[in-house]
All heavy atoms as a GROMACS GRO file, in nm:
protein
  486
    1MET      N    1  -8.818 -11.836   3.784
    1MET     CA    2  -8.851 -11.697   3.758
    1MET      C    3  -8.759 -11.646   3.650
    1MET      O    4  -8.638 -11.655   3.658
    1MET     CB    5  -8.835 -11.613   3.884
    1MET     CG    6  -8.872 -11.468   3.863
    1MET     SD    7  -8.885 -11.379   4.018
    1MET     CE    8  -8.719 -11.343   4.053
    2LYS      N    9  -8.820 -11.602   3.543
    2LYS     CA   10  -8.745 -11.554   3.428
    2LYS      C   11  -8.702 -11.408   3.449
    2LYS      O   12  -8.779 -11.328   3.504
    2LYS     CB   13  -8.831 -11.566   3.304
    2LYS     CG   14  -8.750 -11.591   3.181
    2LYS     CD   15  -8.839 -11.664   3.080
    2LYS     CE   16  -8.764 -11.698   2.959
    2LYS     NZ   17  -8.698 -11.820   2.959
    3LEU      N   18  -8.581 -11.376   3.406
    3LEU     CA   19  -8.532 -11.239   3.417
    3LEU      C   20  -8.573 -11.163   3.292
    3LEU      O   21  -8.520 -11.184   3.184
    3LEU     CB   22  -8.380 -11.241   3.432
    3LEU     CG   23  -8.312 -11.108   3.460
    3LEU    CD1   24  -8.365 -11.049   3.590
    3LEU    CD2   25  -8.165 -11.126   3.466
    4THR      N   26  -8.672 -11.078   3.307
    4THR     CA   27  -8.720 -10.999   3.193
    4THR      C   28  -8.639 -10.869   3.182
    4THR      O   29  -8.564 -10.834   3.272
    4THR     CB   30  -8.869 -10.968   3.209
    4THR    OG1   31  -8.885 -10.890   3.325
    4THR    CG2   32  -8.952 -11.095   3.221
    5LYS      N   33  -8.663 -10.798   3.075
    5LYS     CA   34  -8.597 -10.668   3.057
    5LYS      C   35  -8.638 -10.572   3.169
    5LYS      O   36  -8.554 -10.499   3.222
    5LYS     CB   37  -8.631 -10.608   2.920
    5LYS     CG   38  -8.563 -10.671   2.805
    5LYS     CD   39  -8.599 -10.601   2.674
    5LYS     CE   40  -8.538 -10.673   2.561
    5LYS     NZ   41  -8.575 -10.613   2.431
    6ALA      N   42  -8.764 -10.573   3.205
    6ALA     CA   43  -8.812 -10.483   3.306
    6ALA      C   44  -8.749 -10.514   3.441
    6ALA      O   45  -8.707 -10.424   3.515
    6ALA     CB   46  -8.966 -10.495   3.317
    7ARG      N   47  -8.737 -10.645   3.475
    7ARG     CA   48  -8.676 -10.678   3.600
    7ARG      C   49  -8.528 -10.643   3.602
    7ARG      O   50  -8.475 -10.599   3.703
    7ARG     CB   51  -8.693 -10.829   3.627
    7ARG     CG   52  -8.833 -10.865   3.664
    7ARG     CD   53  -8.846 -11.012   3.693
    7ARG     NE   54  -8.983 -11.041   3.725
    7ARG     CZ   55  -9.041 -11.157   3.701
    7ARG    NH1   56  -8.975 -11.254   3.646
    7ARG    NH2   57  -9.167 -11.176   3.730
    8ALA      N   58  -8.463 -10.663   3.489
    8ALA     CA   59  -8.320 -10.626   3.481
    8ALA      C   60  -8.301 -10.477   3.496
    8ALA      O   61  -8.211 -10.433   3.566
    8ALA     CB   62  -8.259 -10.674   3.350
    9LEU      N   63  -8.390 -10.399   3.435
    9LEU     CA   64  -8.380 -10.254   3.450
    9LEU      C   65  -8.408 -10.208   3.594
    9LEU      O   66  -8.345 -10.113   3.645
    9LEU     CB   67  -8.478 -10.183   3.353
    9LEU     CG   68  -8.430 -10.186   3.208
    9LEU    CD1   69  -8.539 -10.125   3.119
    9LEU    CD2   70  -8.303 -10.112   3.187
   10VAL      N   71  -8.504 -10.273   3.661
   10VAL     CA   72  -8.533 -10.239   3.800
   10VAL      C   73  -8.411 -10.271   3.887
   10VAL      O   74  -8.371 -10.193   3.974
   10VAL     CB   75  -8.658 -10.313   3.850
   10VAL    CG1   76  -8.671 -10.301   3.999
   10VAL    CG2   77  -8.781 -10.257   3.781
   11LEU      N   78  -8.348 -10.385   3.863
   11LEU     CA   79  -8.228 -10.423   3.942
   11LEU      C   80  -8.112 -10.322   3.915
   11LEU      O   81  -8.044 -10.282   4.010
   11LEU     CB   82  -8.183 -10.563   3.905
   11LEU     CG   83  -8.268 -10.674   3.961
   11LEU    CD1   84  -8.222 -10.809   3.907
   11LEU    CD2   85  -8.261 -10.676   4.114
   12ILE      N   86  -8.098 -10.279   3.792
   12ILE     CA   87  -7.996 -10.180   3.761
   12ILE      C   88  -8.030 -10.049   3.830
   12ILE      O   89  -7.942  -9.981   3.891
   12ILE     CB   90  -7.983 -10.162   3.610
   12ILE    CG1   91  -7.921 -10.287   3.547
   12ILE    CG2   92  -7.897 -10.039   3.575
   12ILE    CD1   93  -7.923 -10.286   3.398
   13ALA      N   94  -8.156 -10.010   3.826
   13ALA     CA   95  -8.198  -9.883   3.885
   13ALA      C   96  -8.178  -9.884   4.039
   13ALA      O   97  -8.142  -9.784   4.098
   13ALA     CB   98  -8.343  -9.854   3.855
   14PHE      N   99  -8.202  -9.997   4.104
   14PHE     CA  100  -8.180 -10.007   4.248
   14PHE      C  101  -8.032 -10.016   4.282
   14PHE      O  102  -7.994  -9.975   4.390
   14PHE     CB  103  -8.256 -10.129   4.304
   14PHE     CG  104  -8.399 -10.098   4.341
   14PHE    CD1  105  -8.498 -10.166   4.276
   14PHE    CD2  106  -8.431 -10.006   4.437
   14PHE    CE1  107  -8.630 -10.140   4.304
   14PHE    CE2  108  -8.563  -9.981   4.466
   14PHE     CZ  109  -8.662 -10.047   4.401
   15SER      N  110  -7.955 -10.073   4.192
   15SER     CA  111  -7.813 -10.091   4.228
   15SER      C  112  -7.735  -9.960   4.228
   15SER      O  113  -7.637  -9.949   4.302
   15SER     CB  114  -7.749 -10.191   4.131
   15SER     OG  115  -7.731 -10.134   4.004
   16VAL      N  116  -7.773  -9.866   4.148
   16VAL     CA  117  -7.697  -9.738   4.138
   16VAL      C  118  -7.701  -9.663   4.270
   16VAL      O  119  -7.596  -9.626   4.322
   16VAL     CB  120  -7.745  -9.656   4.017
   16VAL    CG1  121  -7.682  -9.518   4.019
   16VAL    CG2  122  -7.712  -9.727   3.888
   17PRO      N  123  -7.817  -9.634   4.329
   17PRO     CA  124  -7.816  -9.563   4.458
   17PRO      C  125  -7.750  -9.644   4.572
   17PRO      O  126  -7.688  -9.587   4.660
   17PRO     CB  127  -7.962  -9.532   4.490
   17PRO     CG  128  -8.044  -9.588   4.381
   17PRO     CD  129  -7.952  -9.650   4.279
   18ILE      N  130  -7.768  -9.775   4.568
   18ILE     CA  131  -7.702  -9.859   4.667
   18ILE      C  132  -7.550  -9.846   4.654
   18ILE      O  133  -7.480  -9.836   4.754
   18ILE     CB  134  -7.750 -10.005   4.657
   18ILE    CG1  135  -7.894 -10.015   4.703
   18ILE    CG2  136  -7.659 -10.098   4.738
   18ILE    CD1  137  -7.960 -10.148   4.681
   19ALA      N  138  -7.503  -9.846   4.533
   19ALA     CA  139  -7.357  -9.832   4.512
   19ALA      C  140  -7.309  -9.696   4.558
   19ALA      O  141  -7.201  -9.683   4.613
   19ALA     CB  142  -7.323  -9.854   4.363
   20ILE      N  143  -7.391  -9.593   4.535
   20ILE     CA  144  -7.349  -9.458   4.576
   20ILE      C  145  -7.343  -9.450   4.728
   20ILE      O  146  -7.255  -9.387   4.784
   20ILE     CB  147  -7.447  -9.356   4.515
   20ILE    CG1  148  -7.427  -9.348   4.362
   20ILE    CG2  149  -7.428  -9.219   4.576
   20ILE    CD1  150  -7.529  -9.268   4.290
   21GLU      N  151  -7.444  -9.508   4.794
   21GLU     CA  152  -7.449  -9.498   4.940
   21GLU      C  153  -7.361  -9.604   5.012
   21GLU      O  154  -7.356  -9.604   5.134
   21GLU     CB  155  -7.594  -9.513   4.989
   21GLU     CG  156  -7.684  -9.399   4.941
   21GLU     CD  157  -7.638  -9.262   4.993
   21GLU    OE1  158  -7.581  -9.259   5.105
   21GLU    OE2  159  -7.655  -9.165   4.924
   22LEU      N  160  -7.299  -9.691   4.934
   22LEU     CA  161  -7.215  -9.792   4.995
   22LEU      C  162  -7.100  -9.731   5.072
   22LEU      O  163  -7.061  -9.782   5.177
   22LEU     CB  164  -7.164  -9.885   4.884
   22LEU     CG  165  -7.092 -10.012   4.930
   22LEU    CD1  166  -7.184 -10.100   5.012
   22LEU    CD2  167  -7.041 -10.089   4.807
   23ARG      N  168  -7.047  -9.621   5.024
   23ARG     CA  169  -6.937  -9.553   5.096
   23ARG      C  170  -6.984  -9.500   5.228
   23ARG      O  171  -6.913  -9.502   5.326
   23ARG     CB  172  -6.879  -9.442   5.009
   23ARG     CG  173  -6.809  -9.493   4.886
   23ARG     CD  174  -6.749  -9.382   4.807
   23ARG     NE  175  -6.631  -9.336   4.882
   23ARG     CZ  176  -6.569  -9.219   4.855
   23ARG    NH1  177  -6.614  -9.144   4.761
   23ARG    NH2  178  -6.465  -9.188   4.923
   24THR      N  179  -7.108  -9.449   5.228
   24THR     CA  180  -7.163  -9.394   5.354
   24THR      C  181  -7.183  -9.505   5.457
   24THR      O  182  -7.150  -9.490   5.573
   24THR     CB  183  -7.298  -9.326   5.324
   24THR    OG1  184  -7.277  -9.226   5.225
   24THR    CG2  185  -7.353  -9.263   5.450
   25VAL      N  186  -7.238  -9.617   5.412
   25VAL     CA  187  -7.261  -9.729   5.502
   25VAL      C  188  -7.128  -9.782   5.553
   25VAL      O  189  -7.114  -9.815   5.672
   25VAL     CB  190  -7.341  -9.840   5.430
   25VAL    CG1  191  -7.350  -9.965   5.518
   25VAL    CG2  192  -7.481  -9.789   5.394
   26ALA      N  193  -7.027  -9.789   5.466
   26ALA     CA  194  -6.896  -9.834   5.507
   26ALA      C  195  -6.836  -9.738   5.608
   26ALA      O  196  -6.764  -9.777   5.704
   26ALA     CB  197  -6.805  -9.851   5.388
   27GLY      N  198  -6.863  -9.610   5.595
   27GLY     CA  199  -6.817  -9.510   5.690
   27GLY      C  200  -6.874  -9.525   5.828
   27GLY      O  201  -6.808  -9.492   5.925
   28PHE      N  202  -7.001  -9.576   5.838
   28PHE     CA  203  -7.058  -9.602   5.971
   28PHE      C  204  -6.978  -9.706   6.047
   28PHE      O  205  -6.978  -9.709   6.169
   28PHE     CB  206  -7.202  -9.649   5.956
   28PHE     CG  207  -7.296  -9.540   5.911
   28PHE    CD1  208  -7.405  -9.571   5.831
   28PHE    CD2  209  -7.280  -9.410   5.951
   28PHE    CE1  210  -7.493  -9.477   5.790
   28PHE    CE2  211  -7.369  -9.310   5.910
   28PHE     CZ  212  -7.475  -9.344   5.829
   29PHE      N  213  -6.913  -9.795   5.977
   29PHE     CA  214  -6.834  -9.900   6.041
   29PHE      C  215  -6.687  -9.871   6.040
   29PHE      O  216  -6.606  -9.961   6.053
   29PHE     CB  217  -6.860 -10.034   5.968
   29PHE     CG  218  -7.004 -10.078   5.976
   29PHE    CD1  219  -7.088 -10.066   5.866
   29PHE    CD2  220  -7.058 -10.127   6.093
   29PHE    CE1  221  -7.221 -10.104   5.872
   29PHE    CE2  222  -7.190 -10.165   6.104
   29PHE     CZ  223  -7.273 -10.152   5.992
   30ASN      N  224  -6.652  -9.746   6.019
   30ASN     CA  225  -6.513  -9.698   6.018
   30ASN      C  226  -6.429  -9.770   5.912
   30ASN      O  227  -6.312  -9.798   5.932
   30ASN     CB  228  -6.447  -9.711   6.153
   30ASN     CG  229  -6.505  -9.614   6.253
   30ASN    OD1  230  -6.550  -9.506   6.216
   30ASN    ND2  231  -6.505  -9.650   6.381
   31VAL      N  232  -6.491  -9.795   5.801
   31VAL     CA  233  -6.420  -9.855   5.689
   31VAL      C  234  -6.408  -9.750   5.580
   31VAL      O  235  -6.508  -9.696   5.533
   31VAL     CB  236  -6.493  -9.978   5.633
   31VAL    CG1  237  -6.425 -10.033   5.510
   31VAL    CG2  238  -6.508 -10.086   5.742
   32GLU      N  239  -6.285  -9.721   5.543
   32GLU     CA  240  -6.260  -9.624   5.438
   32GLU      C  241  -6.265  -9.695   5.302
   32GLU      O  242  -6.180  -9.775   5.271
   32GLU     CB  243  -6.121  -9.561   5.457
   32GLU     CG  244  -6.093  -9.443   5.369
   32GLU     CD  245  -6.145  -9.314   5.426
   32GLU    OE1  246  -6.167  -9.304   5.547
   32GLU    OE2  247  -6.165  -9.220   5.349
   33LEU      N  248  -6.372  -9.667   5.227
   33LEU     CA  249  -6.396  -9.736   5.098
   33LEU      C  250  -6.365  -9.638   4.985
   33LEU      O  251  -6.439  -9.538   4.968
   33LEU     CB  252  -6.537  -9.787   5.091
   33LEU     CG  253  -6.571  -9.888   4.984
   33LEU    CD1  254  -6.484 -10.012   4.997
   33LEU    CD2  255  -6.716  -9.925   4.989
   34PRO      N  256  -6.261  -9.659   4.910
   34PRO     CA  257  -6.230  -9.565   4.802
   34PRO      C  258  -6.333  -9.572   4.689
   34PRO      O  259  -6.404  -9.670   4.672
   34PRO     CB  260  -6.093  -9.610   4.748
   34PRO     CG  261  -6.063  -9.739   4.815
   34PRO     CD  262  -6.164  -9.764   4.921
   35LEU      N  263  -6.347  -9.465   4.616
   35LEU     CA  264  -6.447  -9.453   4.509
   35LEU      C  265  -6.421  -9.556   4.402
   35LEU      O  266  -6.519  -9.612   4.344
   35LEU     CB  267  -6.444  -9.313   4.452
   35LEU     CG  268  -6.550  -9.284   4.348
   35LEU    CD1  269  -6.690  -9.297   4.407
   35LEU    CD2  270  -6.534  -9.142   4.291
   36ILE      N  271  -6.299  -9.587   4.375
   36ILE     CA  272  -6.265  -9.687   4.272
   36ILE      C  273  -6.316  -9.824   4.311
   36ILE      O  274  -6.359  -9.903   4.229
   36ILE     CB  275  -6.118  -9.684   4.233
   36ILE    CG1  276  -6.091  -9.767   4.108
   36ILE    CG2  277  -6.036  -9.735   4.347
   36ILE    CD1  278  -6.139  -9.703   3.985
   37ALA      N  279  -6.314  -9.853   4.439
   37ALA     CA  280  -6.365  -9.984   4.488
   37ALA      C  281  -6.514  -9.994   4.464
   37ALA      O  282  -6.564 -10.100   4.425
   37ALA     CB  283  -6.331 -10.003   4.634
   38VAL      N  284  -6.585  -9.885   4.490
   38VAL     CA  285  -6.730  -9.883   4.469
   38VAL      C  286  -6.760  -9.900   4.319
   38VAL      O  287  -6.851  -9.975   4.279
   38VAL     CB  288  -6.793  -9.756   4.522
   38VAL    CG1  289  -6.940  -9.749   4.487
   38VAL    CG2  290  -6.775  -9.748   4.674
   39ALA      N  291  -6.680  -9.836   4.235
   39ALA     CA  292  -6.701  -9.845   4.091
   39ALA      C  293  -6.676  -9.989   4.045
   39ALA      O  294  -6.749 -10.041   3.960
   39ALA     CB  295  -6.610  -9.748   4.018
   40VAL      N  296  -6.573 -10.054   4.099
   40VAL     CA  297  -6.545 -10.193   4.062
   40VAL      C  298  -6.656 -10.287   4.108
   40VAL      O  299  -6.698 -10.375   4.033
   40VAL     CB  300  -6.405 -10.234   4.121
   40VAL    CG1  301  -6.386 -10.383   4.107
   40VAL    CG2  302  -6.295 -10.157   4.049
   41ILE      N  303  -6.706 -10.265   4.229
   41ILE     CA  304  -6.815 -10.346   4.280
   41ILE      C  305  -6.937 -10.332   4.194
   41ILE      O  306  -7.003 -10.430   4.158
   41ILE     CB  307  -6.842 -10.310   4.427
   41ILE    CG1  308  -6.728 -10.357   4.517
   41ILE    CG2  309  -6.973 -10.376   4.473
   41ILE    CD1  310  -6.737 -10.304   4.658
   42GLU      N  311  -6.971 -10.209   4.157
   42GLU     CA  312  -7.089 -10.186   4.072
   42GLU      C  313  -7.067 -10.247   3.935
   42GLU      O  314  -7.162 -10.306   3.878
   42GLU     CB  315  -7.118 -10.035   4.062
   42GLU     CG  316  -7.236 -10.001   3.975
   42GLU     CD  317  -7.370 -10.046   4.033
   42GLU    OE1  318  -7.374 -10.083   4.152
   42GLU    OE2  319  -7.467 -10.042   3.958
   43PHE      N  320  -6.946 -10.234   3.882
   43PHE     CA  321  -6.919 -10.293   3.751
   43PHE      C  322  -6.933 -10.444   3.755
   43PHE      O  323  -6.995 -10.506   3.665
   43PHE     CB  324  -6.778 -10.253   3.706
   43PHE     CG  325  -6.738 -10.320   3.577
   43PHE    CD1  326  -6.785 -10.275   3.455
   43PHE    CD2  327  -6.652 -10.428   3.577
   43PHE    CE1  328  -6.752 -10.334   3.338
   43PHE    CE2  329  -6.617 -10.491   3.459
   43PHE     CZ  330  -6.664 -10.444   3.340
   44LEU      N  331  -6.884 -10.506   3.859
   44LEU     CA  332  -6.894 -10.652   3.873
   44LEU      C  333  -7.041 -10.696   3.887
   44LEU      O  334  -7.084 -10.796   3.830
   44LEU     CB  335  -6.812 -10.703   3.989
   44LEU     CG  336  -6.663 -10.695   3.970
   44LEU    CD1  337  -6.590 -10.735   4.101
   44LEU    CD2  338  -6.617 -10.779   3.852
   45PHE      N  339  -7.118 -10.617   3.965
   45PHE     CA  340  -7.261 -10.649   3.978
   45PHE      C  341  -7.332 -10.639   3.845
   45PHE      O  342  -7.412 -10.726   3.812
   45PHE     CB  343  -7.326 -10.557   4.082
   45PHE     CG  344  -7.474 -10.579   4.094
   45PHE    CD1  345  -7.522 -10.690   4.160
   45PHE    CD2  346  -7.563 -10.492   4.034
   45PHE    CE1  347  -7.659 -10.712   4.172
   45PHE    CE2  348  -7.698 -10.510   4.044
   45PHE     CZ  349  -7.748 -10.621   4.111
   46LEU      N  350  -7.305 -10.534   3.769
   46LEU     CA  351  -7.374 -10.518   3.640
   46LEU      C  352  -7.326 -10.625   3.542
   46LEU      O  353  -7.408 -10.677   3.463
   46LEU     CB  354  -7.343 -10.377   3.585
   46LEU     CG  355  -7.408 -10.261   3.662
   46LEU    CD1  356  -7.368 -10.129   3.598
   46LEU    CD2  357  -7.558 -10.276   3.662
   47ALA      N  358  -7.199 -10.662   3.547
   47ALA     CA  359  -7.151 -10.773   3.462
   47ALA      C  360  -7.221 -10.902   3.494
   47ALA      O  361  -7.264 -10.976   3.405
   47ALA     CB  362  -7.001 -10.786   3.476
   48LEU      N  363  -7.238 -10.929   3.625
   48LEU     CA  364  -7.309 -11.050   3.669
   48LEU      C  365  -7.453 -11.045   3.625
   48LEU      O  366  -7.508 -11.146   3.577
   48LEU     CB  367  -7.303 -11.063   3.822
   48LEU     CG  368  -7.383 -11.178   3.880
   48LEU    CD1  369  -7.321 -11.311   3.842
   48LEU    CD2  370  -7.390 -11.162   4.031
   49LEU      N  371  -7.515 -10.930   3.631
   49LEU     CA  372  -7.655 -10.914   3.590
   49LEU      C  373  -7.667 -10.940   3.440
   49LEU      O  374  -7.763 -11.007   3.393
   49LEU     CB  375  -7.704 -10.777   3.627
   49LEU     CG  376  -7.852 -10.752   3.606
   49LEU    CD1  377  -7.932 -10.843   3.700
   49LEU    CD2  378  -7.886 -10.608   3.634
   50PHE      N  379  -7.574 -10.889   3.359
   50PHE     CA  380  -7.579 -10.910   3.215
   50PHE      C  381  -7.557 -11.058   3.182
   50PHE      O  382  -7.620 -11.113   3.091
   50PHE     CB  383  -7.479 -10.822   3.142
   50PHE     CG  384  -7.525 -10.681   3.131
   50PHE    CD1  385  -7.451 -10.581   3.186
   50PHE    CD2  386  -7.641 -10.647   3.066
   50PHE    CE1  387  -7.493 -10.448   3.179
   50PHE    CE2  388  -7.684 -10.516   3.055
   50PHE     CZ  389  -7.607 -10.415   3.113
   51VAL      N  390  -7.470 -11.124   3.254
   51VAL     CA  391  -7.446 -11.268   3.232
   51VAL      C  392  -7.572 -11.347   3.265
   51VAL      O  393  -7.614 -11.434   3.190
   51VAL     CB  394  -7.327 -11.315   3.313
   51VAL    CG1  395  -7.318 -11.467   3.312
   51VAL    CG2  396  -7.199 -11.258   3.255
   52LEU      N  397  -7.633 -11.316   3.381
   52LEU     CA  398  -7.757 -11.384   3.418
   52LEU      C  399  -7.869 -11.357   3.320
   52LEU      O  400  -7.948 -11.446   3.289
   52LEU     CB  401  -7.797 -11.343   3.559
   52LEU     CG  402  -7.710 -11.395   3.671
   52LEU    CD1  403  -7.755 -11.339   3.806
   52LEU    CD2  404  -7.709 -11.544   3.676
   53TYR      N  405  -7.875 -11.234   3.270
   53TYR     CA  406  -7.976 -11.205   3.169
   53TYR      C  407  -7.951 -11.284   3.040
   53TYR      O  408  -8.045 -11.328   2.978
   53TYR     CB  409  -7.980 -11.056   3.138
   53TYR     CG  410  -8.091 -11.018   3.046
   53TYR    CD1  411  -8.225 -11.014   3.089
   53TYR    CD2  412  -8.065 -10.988   2.912
   53TYR    CE1  413  -8.326 -10.981   3.001
   53TYR    CE2  414  -8.165 -10.958   2.824
   53TYR     CZ  415  -8.295 -10.953   2.870
   53TYR     OH  416  -8.396 -10.923   2.782
   54GLY      N  417  -7.826 -11.298   3.005
   54GLY     CA  418  -7.792 -11.377   2.887
   54GLY      C  419  -7.827 -11.523   2.904
   54GLY      O  420  -7.870 -11.589   2.809
   55LEU      N  421  -7.809 -11.571   3.025
   55LEU     CA  422  -7.837 -11.715   3.048
   55LEU      C  423  -7.987 -11.741   3.070
   55LEU      O  424  -8.041 -11.840   3.022
   55LEU     CB  425  -7.759 -11.765   3.171
   55LEU     CG  426  -7.609 -11.773   3.157
   55LEU    CD1  427  -7.545 -11.812   3.287
   55LEU    CD2  428  -7.573 -11.876   3.049
   56TYR      N  429  -8.051 -11.658   3.150
   56TYR     CA  430  -8.189 -11.684   3.191
   56TYR      C  431  -8.283 -11.575   3.145
   56TYR      O  432  -8.395 -11.566   3.196
   56TYR     CB  433  -8.196 -11.695   3.342
   56TYR     CG  434  -8.103 -11.801   3.398
   56TYR    CD1  435  -7.993 -11.764   3.473
   56TYR    CD2  436  -8.126 -11.934   3.376
   56TYR    CE1  437  -7.908 -11.862   3.522
   56TYR    CE2  438  -8.043 -12.032   3.425
   56TYR     CZ  439  -7.932 -11.994   3.498
   56TYR     OH  440  -7.848 -12.091   3.547
   57GLY      N  441  -8.245 -11.494   3.052
   57GLY     CA  442  -8.329 -11.384   3.006
   57GLY      C  443  -8.444 -11.429   2.920
   57GLY      O  444  -8.472 -11.548   2.903
   58GLU      N  445  -8.512 -11.332   2.865
   58GLU     CA  446  -8.634 -11.358   2.790
   58GLU      C  447  -8.610 -11.448   2.667
   58GLU      O  448  -8.694 -11.526   2.633
   58GLU     CB  449  -8.698 -11.226   2.746
   58GLU     CG  450  -8.757 -11.149   2.860
   58GLU     CD  451  -8.806 -11.013   2.816
   58GLU    OE1  452  -8.734 -10.946   2.738
   58GLU    OE2  453  -8.915 -10.976   2.857
   59GLY      N  454  -8.500 -11.432   2.602
   59GLY     CA  455  -8.475 -11.506   2.478
   59GLY      C  456  -8.419 -11.644   2.496
   59GLY      O  457  -8.405 -11.718   2.402
   60SER      N  458  -8.379 -11.682   2.618
   60SER     CA  459  -8.314 -11.808   2.638
   60SER      C  460  -8.416 -11.918   2.673
   60SER      O  461  -8.526 -11.892   2.718
   60SER     CB  462  -8.210 -11.799   2.751
   60SER     OG  463  -8.277 -11.781   2.872
   61ASN      N  464  -8.377 -12.041   2.654
   61ASN     CA  465  -8.461 -12.156   2.688
   61ASN      C  466  -8.415 -12.228   2.812
   61ASN      O  467  -8.466 -12.332   2.847
   61ASN     CB  468  -8.464 -12.254   2.571
   61ASN     CG  469  -8.526 -12.195   2.449
   61ASN    OD1  470  -8.616 -12.111   2.458
   61ASN    ND2  471  -8.479 -12.237   2.332
   62ALA      N  472  -8.314 -12.172   2.882
   62ALA     CA  473  -8.252 -12.242   2.995
   62ALA      C  474  -8.344 -12.255   3.116
   62ALA      O  475  -8.347 -12.359   3.180
   62ALA     CB  476  -8.124 -12.169   3.037
   63ALA      N  477  -8.418 -12.155   3.148
   63ALA     CA  478  -8.504 -12.155   3.268
   63ALA      C  479  -8.652 -12.154   3.231
   63ALA      O  480  -8.730 -12.085   3.288
   63ALA     CB  481  -8.472 -12.035   3.355
   64ALA      N  482  -8.690 -12.237   3.139
   64ALA     CA  483  -8.829 -12.236   3.095
   64ALA      C  484  -8.923 -12.296   3.192
   64ALA      O  485  -8.907 -12.343   3.293
   64ALA     CB  486  -8.841 -12.317   2.964
   0.00000   0.00000   0.00000
């Protein structure tokens, strides 16, 4: 399955509300999650997504 621009944008769009609500979900389990931790997690996810798009995106020949 090739990672297209549309799929990458959908993943980014879904990741933002999940990252925002991550603190709430952590609160249900009595885990105090600081805002900077959520920002770092989201940044790492987006970095991973950009790397995967670079490797397996529309312009690459790796996952043909």
